[in-house]
Backbone as CSV, one residue per row, in Angstrom:
resi,resn,N_x,N_y,N_z,CA_x,CA_y,CA_z,C_x,C_y,C_z
1,MET,99.855,114.730,68.214,99.421,113.583,67.952,99.818,112.543,68.166
2,ILE,101.361,112.973,66.616,102.417,111.804,67.129,103.485,111.576,67.904
3,VAL,103.399,112.334,69.130,104.445,112.161,70.386,102.766,112.116,71.227
4,LEU,101.796,112.619,71.677,101.116,112.655,72.593,100.493,110.894,72.359
5,TRP,99.935,110.682,71.735,99.388,109.193,71.645,100.198,108.507,71.703
6,PRO,101.394,108.253,71.779,102.234,107.134,72.309,102.704,107.164,73.730
7,ALA,102.739,108.317,73.957,103.049,109.108,75.329,101.959,108.761,76.390
8,PHE,100.920,108.707,75.876,99.613,108.486,76.430,99.554,107.147,77.105
9,LEU,99.845,106.039,76.001,99.785,104.688,76.036,100.595,103.765,77.134
10,MET,101.995,104.726,76.893,102.980,104.613,78.200,102.303,105.104,79.333
11,ALA,101.835,105.958,79.204,101.622,106.753,80.677,100.400,105.665,81.321
12,CYS,99.552,105.070,80.729,98.665,103.954,80.952,99.405,102.630,81.535
13,ILE,100.231,102.219,80.885,100.622,100.737,80.851,101.718,101.290,82.265
14,ALA,102.972,102.095,82.025,103.480,102.410,83.713,102.737,102.783,84.876
15,THR,101.444,103.573,84.797,100.593,103.363,85.843,100.434,102.332,86.459
16,GLY,99.746,101.734,85.244,99.450,100.282,86.043,100.312,99.159,86.671
17,LEU,101.485,99.595,86.165,102.738,98.688,86.856,102.775,99.258,87.633
18,PHE,103.412,100.634,87.994,104.217,101.064,88.923,102.733,101.152,90.411
19,PHE,101.284,101.075,90.546,100.527,101.349,91.606,100.229,99.569,91.086
20,SER,100.432,98.708,90.577,100.059,97.629,91.285,101.334,96.905,91.722
21,LEU,102.518,97.680,92.248,103.970,97.338,92.857,103.693,98.133,94.173
22,VAL,103.211,99.564,94.212,103.668,100.165,94.955,101.866,100.709,96.054
23,ASP,101.938,100.907,96.286,100.708,101.470,97.186,100.741,102.664,97.407
24,PRO,99.598,103.475,97.355,100.005,104.902,97.090,99.984,105.546,98.318
25,MET,99.043,104.744,99.702,98.654,105.371,100.525,100.261,105.443,101.740
26,GLU,101.199,104.447,100.933,102.581,104.383,101.548,103.421,105.176,100.498
27,LEU,103.290,106.041,99.447,104.761,107.306,99.202,104.814,107.406,100.143
28,ILE,106.699,108.070,100.437,106.584,109.090,100.678,107.483,109.630,99.664
29,VAL,107.524,111.314,100.903,108.226,111.891,99.541,108.467,113.222,100.640
30,LEU,110.411,113.343,100.324,111.077,114.239,101.300,110.172,113.681,102.797
31,ASP,110.476,112.571,102.847,110.638,111.989,104.384,109.063,112.385,105.291
32,GLU,108.410,112.828,104.126,106.843,113.037,104.499,105.827,111.642,103.586
33,ARG,104.939,111.542,104.539,103.848,110.558,103.496,102.894,111.717,102.804
34,LEU,102.752,110.781,101.863,101.817,111.426,101.014,100.575,111.631,101.183
35,LYS,100.001,113.394,101.596,98.792,113.087,101.906,97.781,113.674,101.173
36,VAL,97.504,112.845,99.951,96.525,112.937,98.874,95.777,111.515,99.318
37,HIS,93.916,111.908,98.851,93.580,110.579,98.003,93.938,109.877,97.700
38,GLU,93.455,108.301,97.541,94.338,107.610,96.920,94.116,107.720,95.489
39,LEU,92.713,108.233,94.638,92.658,108.125,93.467,93.266,109.787,93.026
40,GLY,93.508,110.929,93.767,94.424,111.728,93.460,96.169,111.324,93.415
41,ALA,96.610,110.171,94.023,97.699,109.833,94.099,97.925,109.117,92.485
42,TYR,97.021,108.649,92.305,96.472,107.709,91.107,96.480,108.942,89.723
43,THR,96.405,109.768,90.024,95.366,111.274,88.824,97.149,111.854,88.686
44,ILE,97.769,111.897,89.887,99.474,112.232,89.915,100.200,111.455,89.097
45,GLY,100.074,110.542,89.576,101.038,109.676,88.690,101.132,109.608,87.404
46,PHE,99.748,108.923,87.066,99.412,108.988,85.331,99.806,110.112,85.345
47,PHE,99.798,111.364,85.133,99.947,112.815,84.534,101.526,113.113,84.674
48,ALA,102.294,112.579,85.644,103.758,112.856,85.559,104.229,111.474,84.943
49,PHE,103.768,110.608,84.206,104.644,109.742,83.319,104.366,109.796,82.097
50,TRP,103.003,110.671,82.419,102.668,111.076,80.664,103.299,112.436,79.961
51,ILE,103.928,113.033,81.338,104.499,113.917,80.845,106.162,113.580,80.596
52,LEU,106.683,112.615,80.703,107.817,111.692,80.718,107.698,111.182,79.514
53,GLY,106.574,111.028,79.383,106.684,109.807,77.972,106.445,111.025,76.904
54,THR,105.685,112.096,76.842,105.999,112.840,76.091,107.109,113.888,75.853
55,LEU,107.641,113.928,76.977,108.952,114.175,76.843,109.874,113.668,75.777
56,SER,109.919,112.502,76.037,110.435,111.539,75.448,110.317,111.222,73.979
57,SER,108.604,111.047,73.804,108.511,110.794,72.321,108.730,112.471,71.946
58,GLY,108.513,113.488,72.092,108.995,114.919,71.732,110.549,114.589,70.846
59,LEU,111.704,114.549,71.899,112.558,114.446,71.905,112.729,112.981,70.335
60,THR,112.578,112.302,71.345,112.712,111.417,69.547,112.012,111.953,67.996
61,ALA,110.888,112.573,68.115,110.576,113.041,67.008,111.688,114.503,66.791
62,LEU,112.015,115.326,67.391,113.017,116.300,67.165,114.250,115.562,66.610
63,LEU,114.738,114.675,67.106,116.063,113.966,66.813,115.725,112.910,65.602
64,VAL,114.604,112.275,65.155,114.111,112.263,63.580,114.321,113.344,62.340
65,GLN,113.819,114.038,62.708,113.494,115.593,62.095,115.108,116.260,61.544
66,LYS,115.467,116.105,62.621,116.668,116.540,62.374,117.942,116.133,61.532
67,SER,117.567,114.434,61.683,118.819,114.002,61.038,118.371,113.657,59.255
68,ARG,117.114,114.161,59.253,116.607,114.039,57.737,116.999,115.510,56.819
């Protein structure tokens, strides 16, 4: 939980900031418009940000443990 909780909080903030600036229906991936429902785009974005936050927090926790 030391890794997942901060990643979850940052995913909430990152999703809010990202989708307040970008319309999910205007996203283009590999020269194609995203053909996903708006709620689906929010969900995919949230989990993508959560995975990135988990990787970042996990790496930090790993480096702190190795330095002790």
